[in-house]
C-alpha positions in Angstrom: -3.5 -24.3 -20.0 -4.7 -20.9 -20.1 -4.3 -19.4 -23.4 -3.7 -15.6 -23.8 -6.6 -14.5 -26.3 -6.4 -10.8 -25.8 -8.4 -8.5 -23.8 -11.6 -8.8 -25.4 -11.6 -12.9 -24.3 -11.2 -14.9 -21.3 -9.7 -18.3 -21.9 -11.6 -20.3 -18.9 -9.2 -22.4 -16.5 -10.6 -25.4 -14.9 -11.8 -24.1 -11.1 -8.5 -24.5 -9.0 -10.4 -25.2 -5.7 -12.1 -22.9 -3.0 -8.8 -22.0 -1.1 -6.7 -21.3 -4.2 -10.1 -19.4 -4.7 -10.4 -17.0 -1.9 -6.6 -16.8 -1.7 -7.0 -15.0 -5.2 -9.6 -12.8 -4.0 -7.7 -12.0 -0.9 -5.0 -10.9 -3.2 -2.5 -12.0 -0.6 0.8 -11.3 -2.6 -0.3 -7.7 -2.2 -0.5 -7.6 0.8 2.4 -8.8 2.2 4.1 -5.6 1.8 0.9 -3.6 3.3 1.8 -5.6 6.4 5.6 -5.2 6.4 4.5 -1.5 7.3 2.3 -2.3 9.5 5.1 -4.5 11.2 7.6 -2.3 11.0 5.7 0.8 12.4 5.0 -1.9 15.8 8.7 -2.6 15.5 9.6 1.2 15.9 7.1 2.1 18.4 8.4 -0.7 20.7 11.2 0.3 20.5 11.7 4.3 20.8 8.4 4.4 23.3 9.0 4.6 26.7 6.6 1.9 27.6 6.9 -1.7 30.1 5.6 -3.7 27.0 8.1 -6.9 26.4 8.9 -8.5 23.5 6.2 -11.2 23.6 3.7 -8.1 23.9 5.4 -7.6 20.5 5.2 -10.5 19.0 1.5 -11.2 20.3 0.6 -7.3 18.6 2.3 -8.3 15.2 0.4 -11.5 15.2 -2.7 -10.1 15.8 -1.9 -7.4 13.6 -1.2 -10.0 10.3 -4.0 -11.7 10.6 -6.4 -8.8 11.5 -4.7 -6.8 8.6 -4.6 -9.8 6.1 -8.5 -10.2 6.5 -9.3 -6.9 6.5 -7.3 -5.8 3.6 -8.2 -8.8 1.8 -11.5 -8.7 2.4 -11.3 -5.1 0.6 -9.8 -6.7 -2.9 -12.7 -9.4 -3.0 -15.3 -6.6 -2.7 -13.3 -4.4 -5.1 -13.7 -7.3 -7.2 -17.1 -7.9 -7.0 -17.6 -4.2 -7.7 -15.2 -4.7 -11.1 -16.5 -7.7 -12.2 -17.5 -5.7 -15.4 -14.3 -4.2 -16.3 -12.2 -6.9 -14.9 -12.3 -8.9 -18.0 -11.5 -6.3 -20.6 -7.6 -6.0 -18.7 -5.0 -8.4 -19.3 -4.0 -7.8 -15.8 -7.3 -8.7 -14.5 -8.7 -11.0 -16.7 -7.7 -14.0 -14.8 -9.2 -13.5 -11.4 -11.5 -15.5 -10.2 -14.7 -13.4 -10.8 -14.2 -13.4 -14.9 -12.9 -16.7 -14.9 -16.5 -18.2 -13.3 -15.3 -19.6 -10.2 -17.2 -17.7 -8.4 -20.1 -15.6 -9.0 -19.6 -11.4 -8.2 -22.1 -11.8 -5.2 -19.9 -14.8 -3.9 -16.9 -12.5 -3.9 -19.1 -9.6 -2.1 -20.3 -11.9 0.6 -17.0 -13.3 0.9 -15.2 -9.9 1.0 -17.6 -8.4 3.4 -17.5 -11.1 5.9 -13.3 -11.3 6.6 -13.0 -7.4 6.2 -15.8 -6.9 9.4 -14.2 -10.2 10.7 -10.2 -8.5 10.5 -11.0 -5.5 11.2 -13.1 -6.6 14.8 -10.0 -8.5 15.4 -8.2 -5.5 16.0 -10.7 -4.0 19.2 -8.8 -7.0 21.4 -5.7 -4.7 21.6 -7.0 -0.9 20.3 -10.1 0.7 19.6 -8.3 3.2 17.3 -6.5 0.5 15.5 -9.5 -1.5 14.7 -11.0 2.8 13.8 -8.2 2.8 11.1 -8.8 -0.6 9.7 -12.7 0.0 9.3 -11.7 3.7 7.9 -9.7 1.7 5.3 -12.1 -0.7 4.3 -14.7 1.8 3.8 -12.5 3.8 1.9 -10.7 1.6 -0.4 -14.4 0.3 -0.9 -16.5 3.5 -1.3 -14.4 6.2 -2.1 -11.9 5.0 -4.1 -13.3 1.7 -6.0 -17.3 2.8 -6.6 -16.7 6.7 -6.3 -13.5 7.8 -7.8 -11.9 4.9 -9.6 -13.6 5.8 -12.8 -14.5 9.2 -12.9 -10.7 11.3 -12.3 -7.5 10.8 -13.1 -6.9 11.6 -9.5 -8.5 8.2 -8.3 -4.8 7.2 -7.2 -3.9 9.8 -5.1 -7.1 10.3 -3.2 -7.6 6.5 -3.2 -4.0 5.9 -1.8 -5.2 7.1 1.8 -6.6 3.5 2.3 -3.5 2.0 1.6 -1.2 4.5 3.4 -3.1 3.3 6.9 -1.3 -0.1 7.5 1.4 2.0 9.9 -0.9 3.7 11.5 -3.1 0.4 12.4 0.1 -0.9 13.9 1.5 1.9 15.6 -2.1 2.1 17.9 -1.8 -1.6 17.9 0.9 -1.7 20.1 0.3 1.6 21.7 -3.1 0.2 22.9 -5.7 1.7 24.4 -4.0 2.1 28.0 -2.0 4.6 26.3 -4.1 6.3 23.5 -6.6 7.4 26.0 -8.2 10.3 24.1 -11.3 10.2 21.8 -9.2 11.3 19.2 -8.6 8.4 16.5 -5.9 11.1 15.2 -4.3 11.3 18.0 -1.5 8.4 18.1 1.1 10.2 20.9 3.6 10.3 17.9 4.3 11.8 14.7 5.9 8.9 13.9 3.5 7.2 12.2 1.8 9.7 10.6 5.5 10.1 8.7 4.8 6.3 7.7 1.7 7.5 6.3 3.1 10.4 4.4 5.5 7.8 2.7 2.7 5.6 2.2 1.0 8.4 0.5 3.6 10.0 -1.5 4.2 6.7 -3.2 1.8 5.6 -4.3 0.8 7.8 -7.1 4.5 7.0 -9.1 4.3 3.2 -7.9 0.7 2.9 -9.6 1.6 5.3 -12.6 4.3 3.3 -13.5 2.1 0.3 -14.0 -0.3 2.0 -15.7 2.4 3.1 -17.9 3.8 -0.4 -18.4 0.1 -1.8 -18.9 -0.3 1.3 -21.1 -3.6 1.5 -23.1 -5.4 -1.2 -21.1 -7.0 1.3 -18.9 -8.9 3.3 -21.4 -10.2 0.1 -23.0 -12.3 -0.5 -19.8 -13.0 3.3 -19.6 -10.7 3.7 -16.0 -9.3 7.3 -16.1 -5.9 6.6 -15.3 -3.2 9.8 -15.4 -1.5 8.8 -18.4 -4.7 7.8 -20.4 -5.7 11.2 -19.6 -3.7 14.0 -19.5 -0.8 11.6 -21.6 2.7 9.6 -20.5 4.6 13.0 -20.5 2.4 14.7 -17.7 2.2 11.5 -16.1 5.9 11.1 -15.7 6.1 14.5 -15.2 4.0 13.9 -11.9 5.8 11.3 -11.0 8.7 13.4 -10.2 7.4 15.5 -8.6 6.1 12.9 -6.1 9.5 11.8 -5.9 10.8 14.9 -4.8 8.6 14.9 -2.3 9.6 11.9 -0.9 12.6 13.1 -1.2 11.8 15.7 1.4 10.0 13.6 3.5 13.2 11.6 4.1 15.0 15.0 5.6 12.2 15.3 8.1 15.1 14.3 11.0 17.1 17.8 9.8 14.7 20.4 9.9 12.0 18.8 12.5 13.8 17.7 15.9 10.8 17.4 17.4 10.0 14.1 15.3 12.5 12.0 17.6 14.2 10.4 14.2 18.0 10.1 14.2 19.5 12.1 11.9 20.8 8.7 10.2 17.5 7.8 9.0 17.8 11.3 6.7 21.0 9.6 4.9 19.7 6.2 4.7 16.1 7.7 3.0 18.0 10.3 1.1 19.9 7.4 -0.3 17.3 5.0 -1.1 15.2 8.0 -2.4 17.5 8.7 -5.0 18.1 5.1 -6.1 14.4 4.7 -7.1 13.9 8.5 -7.7 16.4 7.3 -10.7 13.9 4.5 -11.8 11.2 7.3 -12.4 13.5 9.7 -14.2 14.7 7.2 -16.8 10.8 6.2 -17.0 10.9 8.0 -21.4 7.6 8.2 -22.7 8.9 7.8 -26.3 10.2 4.4 -25.6 9.6 1.8 -27.7 7.4 -0.8 -26.4 7.9 -4.2 -26.1 6.3 -7.0 -28.4 3.4 -6.8 -25.6 2.7 -3.1 -26.1 4.5 -2.4 -23.0 7.1 0.1 -21.6 10.0 -1.8 -20.3 11.3 1.2 -18.1 8.0 1.9 -16.6 8.1 -2.0 -15.1 11.4 -1.7 -14.0 10.4 1.8 -11.9 7.3 0.0 -10.9 9.2 -3.2 -9.8 12.1 -1.0 -7.9 9.3 1.1 -6.2 8.2 -2.1 -4.6 11.8 -2.8 -3.1 11.8 0.5 -2.4 9.0 1.1 0.3 10.4 -1.7 2.1 13.3 -0.8 2.2 12.2 2.5 3.9 10.3 0.9 6.6 12.9 -1.9 7.3 15.6 1.1 7.3 13.7 3.2 9.8 13.6 -0.1 11.9 17.2 -0.4 11.6 18.2 3.3 13.1 16.0 3.1 16.1 17.7 -0.3 17.4 20.7 1.2 18.6 20.1 3.8 21.8 20.5 7.3 20.4 23.7 7.6 22.6 25.4 4.9 20.1 24.8 6.9 17.3 26.6 10.5 18.0 26.1 13.0 15.6 24.1 10.6 13.7 21.5 10.7 16.8 18.3 12.7 17.1 19.1 16.5 16.8 
């Protein structure tokens, strides 16, 4: 039984078995949403690109992407737990991770993370070297740039570090396109602006998503000397910035209106706009002066955090759905 002794003490649990330990090191529940974005990118590619790919090709690509993406992202998370072994015991949300619990040593977490991250990223070489490139890029950026360099140095850690978490759609799109289509040596050239729309969506979503979590868990990051925006600039400034990123998300959804070359149907602008307004309301509802609950947390910030998870998933699924019918069926709601 785990008894909450606060952030200064860690109640040790019995070893749950190595399978559970490795699963917790990988943070599989967090990875699920990343895989949804990658799968949606694959589906959109195969729905709008003019290729001879079959649905079996699509399923194989999805399988490789799910396995490779889970291993590479899980490896990044495990390596992060190695580096954060000194501060994880100080925060309520991280003190029950395998390393603070003593279920595995920091060096063991590092070794496990390195092995599966390299294995997962290399797996993409089966379908596309560009998919492998972006997978390796994501691991390196997350570990070296975010975890080691930015996280403990600047309140912009989440903003810049969000680049790593925005790459799954690039990986999925490149995996679907394959090297026979993407024959240029420029890894940025993915043959379409659509995967970069996916990328921008996650990038602008990341700051208000994580700042809501930081507000909800107000005070914990400060105890671990992690300069989250709300701890450095205050909750009012953090909420203001979150609102600005919500506006960016609204503008991003209107891309079909002012950039017809994107090839996206106008219907996407209406769906994206409605979903973004629904999510943005939760951001606007956050009250920096709201009384905290019995655990010292802000309930409205928690609501925004959890709504953001649904928002990102629905935004990607909506883009898949609007690409299913032929453009001629959509009439005035098709591509401009």
